[in-house]
C-alpha positions in Angstrom: -31.4 0.6 -18.6 -30.6 0.9 -22.3 -26.9 0.9 -23.4 -27.1 4.5 -24.5 -28.1 5.6 -21.0 -25.2 3.9 -19.2 -22.5 6.1 -17.7 -19.3 5.5 -19.7 -16.2 5.2 -17.5 -13.0 5.3 -19.5 -10.3 2.7 -18.5 -7.3 4.0 -20.3 -4.0 2.0 -20.1 -0.7 1.2 -21.7 0.6 -2.4 -21.3 3.8 -3.8 -22.8 3.6 -7.4 -21.5 0.0 -7.7 -20.5 0.1 -7.2 -16.7 -1.3 -3.7 -16.7 -3.9 -4.8 -19.2 -5.1 -7.5 -16.7 -5.4 -4.8 -14.0 -7.5 -2.7 -16.5 -9.8 -5.6 -17.1 -10.3 -6.0 -13.3 -11.0 -2.3 -12.9 -13.6 -2.7 -15.7 -15.1 -5.6 -13.8 -15.5 -3.4 -10.8 -17.0 -0.6 -12.8 -19.6 -2.9 -14.4 -20.7 -4.3 -11.1 -22.2 -0.9 -10.4 -25.7 -0.6 -12.0 -25.9 2.0 -14.7 -22.2 2.1 -15.4 -20.2 0.8 -18.4 -16.5 0.4 -18.7 -14.9 1.7 -21.9 -11.5 0.0 -22.3 -9.0 1.9 -24.4 -5.2 1.8 -24.9 -2.5 4.0 -26.4 0.0 3.1 -29.2 3.6 2.7 -28.5 6.0 5.5 -29.4 9.0 5.2 -31.5 12.4 7.0 -31.9 11.9 6.7 -35.6 9.8 9.6 -36.8 8.6 7.6 -39.8 7.1 4.9 -37.7 3.4 4.7 -37.4 1.1 2.3 -35.5 -1.7 0.4 -37.2 -5.1 2.0 -36.9 -6.4 -1.0 -34.9 -4.2 -2.8 -32.3 -3.5 -6.5 -33.1 -5.1 -7.5 -29.8 -6.8 -5.9 -26.7 -8.7 -2.7 -26.5 -9.0 -0.1 -29.3 -6.8 3.0 -29.3 -8.1 5.9 -27.3 -9.4 9.1 -29.0 -9.5 12.5 -27.4 -13.3 12.3 -27.7 -13.2 9.4 -25.2 -12.0 11.9 -22.6 -14.8 14.3 -23.4 -17.5 11.7 -23.3 -16.5 9.8 -20.1 -18.1 10.2 -16.7 -14.9 9.1 -15.0 -11.4 7.9 -15.8 -9.1 5.1 -14.6 -5.6 5.6 -15.8 -3.0 2.8 -15.8 0.6 2.4 -16.9 3.5 0.1 -16.1 6.4 1.8 -14.2 9.3 3.3 -16.1 11.9 4.4 -13.6 9.3 5.5 -11.1 7.2 7.3 -13.7 4.4 6.5 -16.2 5.4 5.0 -19.5 6.2 7.4 -22.4 3.2 6.3 -24.6 0.8 7.3 -21.9 2.6 10.6 -21.2 2.6 11.3 -25.0 -1.1 10.9 -25.2 -1.8 13.0 -22.1 0.5 15.7 -23.5 -1.8 16.0 -26.5 -4.9 16.8 -24.4 -4.4 20.5 -24.1 -7.7 21.3 -25.9 -9.6 19.2 -23.3 -7.7 21.0 -20.5 -8.6 24.4 -22.0 -12.3 23.5 -22.4 -12.5 21.8 -18.9 -13.8 18.6 -20.5 -12.5 16.5 -17.5 -13.0 19.1 -14.7 -15.1 17.7 -11.8 -15.0 14.1 -13.0 -13.7 11.3 -10.7 -10.4 9.5 -11.6 -8.2 6.8 -10.2 -4.8 5.3 -11.2 -3.2 1.9 -11.3 0.2 0.4 -12.2 2.2 -2.8 -12.5 6.0 -3.2 -11.9 8.5 -5.9 -12.5 10.3 -5.4 -9.1 8.6 -5.3 -5.7 10.1 -1.9 -4.9 10.1 -0.6 -8.5 8.4 2.7 -7.9 4.7 1.8 -7.8 3.7 4.8 -5.6 5.7 7.4 -7.5 4.3 6.1 -10.8 0.8 6.5 -9.4 1.6 10.0 -8.2 3.1 10.8 -11.7 -0.2 9.9 -13.3 -2.2 11.9 -10.8 -0.4 15.2 -11.7 -1.9 15.8 -15.1 -5.3 14.7 -13.9 -5.2 17.3 -11.2 -4.3 19.9 -13.8 -7.4 18.7 -15.7 -9.5 19.4 -12.6 -10.3 15.8 -11.9 -11.3 14.5 -8.5 -8.7 11.9 -7.5 -9.9 8.7 -5.7 -7.6 6.3 -3.9 -8.1 3.0 -2.0 -9.3 3.4 1.6 -8.0 1.2 4.4 -11.6 0.1 4.8 -10.5 -2.4 2.2 -9.1 -5.2 4.4 -6.7 -6.5 1.8 -4.8 -3.2 1.8 -3.5 -4.1 5.3 -2.5 -7.6 4.5 -1.3 -7.6 0.9 2.2 -8.7 0.1 1.9 -8.4 -3.7 1.0 -4.8 -4.3 -1.7 -2.4 -3.3 -1.5 1.2 -2.2 -3.8 3.9 -0.8 -2.9 5.9 -4.0 -4.3 3.2 -6.3 -4.2 -0.4 -7.4 -0.8 -2.0 -8.0 0.6 -5.4 -9.1 4.1 -6.9 -8.8 4.5 -8.9 -12.0 8.0 -10.2 -11.3 11.2 -9.9 -13.4 9.6 -11.8 -16.4 6.2 -10.1 -16.1 4.5 -13.4 -15.7 3.7 -13.4 -11.9 0.0 -14.1 -11.4 -2.3 -11.5 -9.9 -3.0 -12.5 -6.3 -6.4 -12.6 -4.7 -5.5 -9.5 -2.6 -4.5 -7.5 -5.7 -7.6 -8.8 -7.6 -9.9 -7.7 -4.7 -8.3 -4.3 -4.4 -8.4 -3.6 -8.1 -12.0 -4.5 -8.5 -12.8 -2.4 -5.4 -11.1 0.6 -7.0 -13.2 0.2 -10.2 -16.3 -0.1 -8.2 -15.4 3.0 -6.1 -14.8 5.0 -9.3 -18.1 4.0 -10.8 -20.1 4.8 -7.6 -18.4 8.2 -7.4 -19.3 8.9 -11.1 -22.9 8.0 -10.4 -23.2 10.2 -7.4 -21.6 13.2 -9.1 -23.8 12.8 -12.2 -27.0 12.9 -10.1 -26.0 16.0 -8.1 
């Protein structure tokens, strides 16, 4: 299959210290394990209280900044953010708030989506953050996928993981390694998203 015929699955994330970025890369790994699918990793710039502040056009490291056209072109979406008081981070919310034109045109309607998050504390609001990211996706008409308990690690994990999406406990310093359970669940979520996108595209 030529690169141009691959289904593009957008993995859109914001990461301050790198933990959410690592989850995004595992989601992408799961997506690209499905034949015919390609992960498109994108991030969002930080926001500033200074109105004069602007971000460079290209990030210093990691994925390129997302463009609204990425939403229009994708066959599915994985949305990831660290937790901010039980909610998605402001940079991600700021980008989503600017997607009204795509909402009006129905650009994302009927496409599959999933969510993922990382938190510094074990009970830091992982599930409420996942739910906060689902809300705008539902308004866009997307089909939300979670993690089924058919994934054995979901019953045994002590490091994160939720039926609402993939999660990681990064610890107070943000340096706690991703466990094997979290790794398996995150890759499984990416794979599930890609399989759903394939099935929906062929219907």
